N, C-alpha and C positions, 0 to 999 in steps of 0.2 A: 276926431268929430263926434258929438252925440248923435247926429242923424246917420252915421255909418253903420254897417253891419259889424257887429262886434265879434272879435275872434279871441278865444282862449287857447293858448298854446301849451302842450303838455309833453315834456320830453326832459329825461335826465341830464342830457348834454346841453352845456351853456352854449357851446358852439351852434348847436343846431336850433337851440331856441333863438339864438341872434339872427341866424340865417333866415328860419322862417319869418321872424319878426320884420325883417327888412323886406321880404317878399310882400308880406301884407300892407305894411305902411307904405310902400310904394305904389298900391294899388287903389285907384279912385273908388270909393264906397267901401272900403274895408279900413278897420283900425283894430290894433290890438288892446284889450281891455287889461290883460295880465298874463303872465306865465306861471307854470307849476313844473315841479321837477319829478312828480310822481301822480298816481291817481288819487292818493290819499289828500294830497294838497289841492288836487283839481276839484274834488267835491267840496272843499271849502270855498274856493274861489267860485264856483258855481252859485252857491248861496249868496255870495257877496255881490256878483256882478250879472248873473242871468245873462251869459252870452248868447249870441244868435248861433254859433257854430265853435265846435272845439276840433283842434288838430291835435291827434294822439299818437304818441310813440307806443310800440308794444312792449319794448323791453325796458323796464325801469325797476329799480328797487322798492321795496316796503309794499307797493301797490302797482302791479304792472298794468298794461292795458287790458288785457283780458279780465283781470279782477275787477278794473274800473268798470268795464262794460257790464259786467254781471251785477255790479253794485248799482249802477246807473239804471238798469233793468228793474231792479229790486225796488230803489225808490221811485221809478215812474217819472224819470226824467226823459223829457222828448227832444232835447236839444240834438241836433244832428252831429255825427261824429265822423271826421274823415282822418283815416290811419295812415301814419307814416309806415311805409313797408320796405323791407329789403327784398332784393330779388331772389335770394337764396331759396331753394327748395322749402326748406324749413320756414322761412319767412312767408312764402306762398300759402303753405298750409295753415299758418297761425293767422294769416290775414282773412282766409276765408272762413275761420272760426270767429274772428271779430265780426265780419259781416253777418254770420249767423246769430251772433248776440245783439245785433241791432246796429252795427255800424253802418253809415249810409254809402261810403265809397272809400277809395284808397289812392295814394299817390306813392310812387317810388321815392325813397328817401335819398336826397342827393348826397353823394360819398366820393371821396377821391378815388377809392376802388372800383367805382361803378362808372363806365364810360357813358354819362348821360350830360346831354346839352343843358346846361344850367338855366338858360333862357326857356326851355321847353318845360323843365320842372318848374319855373316861376308860372308859366302860362298854365300849366295843369292846375297847380295850387290855387292860382286866382279864379280859374274857371269853376272848381269845385267849391270853394268858399262862396263865391257870388251866387252860384246856384243853390246850395243847400241852404246856406246862411240867409240869402235873400228871401228864399220861400218862407223859412220859419220866422223871419223878421216880418214878413208880409201877412202871413196866415195867423200867427200867435200873438203877435204884439199889437198889430192893428193901431199904429200910431197915425201921426197927422200927415197930410198931405205932402208936406215937405220931406218926411221920412220916406213916403212912398216914391217920391222923385228920386231920392238917393239910391233906393234899392232897385229902381228901375234900369240901373246901370246893367244889370243882369239881363234885362228883356233887350238892351241894345246889343247885347252880344249874340242874339239868337240867330240873326242871319250872317253872322260873320264868323270866321275862323281867327281864333286869337293867334296873332303873329308869333312864330315860335323862335325867330332870329332876332326880333328887336327887343325883346324882354318887356319888363311891365310898364316901362315909361310909355310904350306905345298905346296902353289901354287908356290914357287920357283922352284919346280920340273918340273913344266909345262915349264917355260922359255927356257930351252935349247932344247926343242922339237919343233922346229921352222920349218917352210916350209913344211908342210904336205901337200901332193897332193891327189887328188882323185884317188883311185885305180879303174881300169877297173873292170866292174861288174863281178860277177862270172857266170858260165854257167847257162843258163836260166832253170827255172823250168818246168817240163812236167806236165801240169794240168791232173788231174785224169779223168777230164769231160769237155765238151765243156760248154761255157759260157751260162747261161740261162738268163732269164729276171731279170733286176737288181731289186731287192725288198727292198734293204736297203743301206745307205751310212754310212759308219764308218770313223771318221776322228781323228787322234791322232796329238797333237800339244803341243808346250811347250814355250821355250823363243821366244819372239816375236809374241806370239799367240794373245794377245788383240788386237793388231792392225790388224795383219793378218785376223782374223775372221770377223772384222767389214768390210773389203775390199771384202772378199768371200761372207759373208752373203747378203751383199748389193746388189750383183749381181747375185744371184740365181734366177732362173726362178721362177716367181710366181705360175706357173702350175705344178712345180714339184710335183709328187703324190707318193714319197717314203719317209719313215722317215729317219732322220738324226740323228746319235748319235755321240757326240763329248767328247773326253776326252782332257781337257785342265788342264795342270798342275797348280792348284791354290789352297791355302790354304782354310779350312773351313771358313765359315762365309763371302764368297766373291762370291761364285758361282751364288747364287740366284740373287743377284743384277746384276752380270754379264750377266745372261741370260735375265734380264729384259731389261737391256740397249741394248743387241743385238735385242731383240724383237721389239725396237722401229725403227730399221733402215733395217729390214729384211722383204721381202715380205711373208715370211712364219712364223708360230707361232714357238717362242722359249720359253723354259721353263727349269727350273732346273728339273734334273731328280728326282723322288721320287719313293720309293719302291712300286711296283705293278703298275707302270703306264704302259699302253698298248702302243704298238708301232702303232702310227696313220700315215697314208700317208700324207705328206707335213708338218709333225711338227718335230721340232728340239729339242733334248734333250740333256742337258748339265750335264756331270757327276758331282755329288758332290764333293766338296773338302773332301780329306780324305776318300773317299769311292769308292771301285771298282764298276764298272757297268758290269754286265753280263746279259745274257737273258735266259729265261724259256720260252718253249712252252707248251701251253694247248690247245689240239685240234688245231683249225686253228688261234688262237691267240698268240701272242708273248708278254711277259711283262717283265718289268725291275726287275732285283734282285741287290740290294745294299748289300755290305759287307764291313766289316774291317778286312778282312784277311790280312796276311803279305804283306809289299810291294813287288812289283814285277818290275824289272828293276830300283830299287831304287825309286819308286813312288807308290802312292795311291791316287787318281786314276792312273791306268797303262793302256796306249795304248795296250800293249801286251795283257793284260787282256781282254780288249774290243775286239781286232781282233780275238783272239783265240775263244772266244764265238760266235762271228759273223760267223767265219768259220764253227763251228760246227752247228749252228742253221740254216744258211741260205746257207751253202755250195756253189754252183756256181751261187747264186743269189745276191752276195755282191759286193759292190764297196769299196775298201779299200784305205784311203787317209791318207799320211803321211807328216807332214809339218814341218815348222821351230822349231827347239828345240835342246837344247844342250843334249848330251848323245846318247842313242840308244834305248831308250823305244819305243815299237811299231815295230822296224826293222825286229825283229825275226819272230813274229807272223803274220806280214803283209804277209810273205810267205805263211802261211797256207791258207789265202784267196786265193792267187795265186795257191795254189796246188789242191784246191778244185773247181778251175774252175771259181773263180771270178776274177774281174778286180782290178788292182792296180795302182795308180799314187801317184807321190812324187813332192814336191815343188823343184824347181831348186835351183842351188847354188847361182845365181846372186841375186835373190829376197829374199833368206832366210836372216834373222837377224843372225841366227847360222845355218850353213848347217851340221847339226850334226845328228839328228834322220833320216832325209830323204838321207843324206850321206851314213850312215851305210846300210841303207835298200837298196839303189841302188848297193852297192858294194856286197851286198849278193846276188844281181841278183832279188830281190823281187819287184822292181819297173819296171812296164811296160812301163810307160811314165813319163817324168819329164815335168812339166808344171810351168809356172811363176805365182807370186801372182796375177798380174793384170788380167790373164786369168782363174785363177782357178775356181771362181764361174760359169763362164759360160761353162768351161769345165766338171765340176762335173755334171751340169745340163744336158748337152749334153749326156754324156755317160749314165747316170741314165735313160734318156727317150729312148735312142736307143739302150741300152744294148751292146754296142761295143766302142772300141777306136777309 
């Protein structure tokens, strides 16, 4: 349908092109405009179809994914790109290079050698294409109200978790739930104590996070003297390379959290994929505790788990930050940081790829201030240094 979010699929495997095409075509609001077997053909298809979003394999003949991204950047093409990635160590490294070159996000490539529930892969593909493609469609094409209605399928997903077991057919239930508006925040929380000196920053983020964290971290104050903890929803095998890639552009040290890591002022720890991040206090020192206890709010790691632990450990000495992401992870427990006397901020609607997690937190009355992505790094630094909004 012409009103759908248009998808270009780029992969040298005919089997994979067919598989991803079926995922797209069975998702309400998405349609495949064409496919290409390498980056060179993809550039030609972009000129012809101007798609809303591109699904890109990395290993292809003649012009591979990395070479395509370099040429995309050279030509000033802004169409968002979702990477199809393998889970091998080399695949994780190349995926992070792709993100550094401007790819928006990635999804693990389904394969018979990888034990991934195909329904989950479908849900993840649809989530990313609706989010990134929908935003590009809305902000850059500015078509008719009819198109906006089709694209608002993305908005209808905001407060829902895409069902992982029922497959893409279940997405049809979201199509009728259009035109959702942001509700006014609930009555503000009465903190049990006044805000003290900020001693930690905790960030929860999901869809849109790989891009957003690069923006935020690049603008942090190099003199910031508090530890920062981050839950970014990401599968295992990728968070170490993700942390290394962020370390290259951030004035503070960034590393993947490991069991027993001590919280050090001016260092950022990224939660490991598939492991919750909590804190334990031993005398005056605070250490990381990683666990594989059940998912919370549909995720592991979970921002709710991180925020709850931070609220208990630091009470009124914490800054909680909730950013772009689908669903509601972190929204509830961000309120505990607020109740304990800590400070809380959320990413605003305009700059969020998916205004889901920050939206739910805002509507619950758990966000004290909304901040744009562009200003988030400087705002975090200012609040953490001055201990006030």
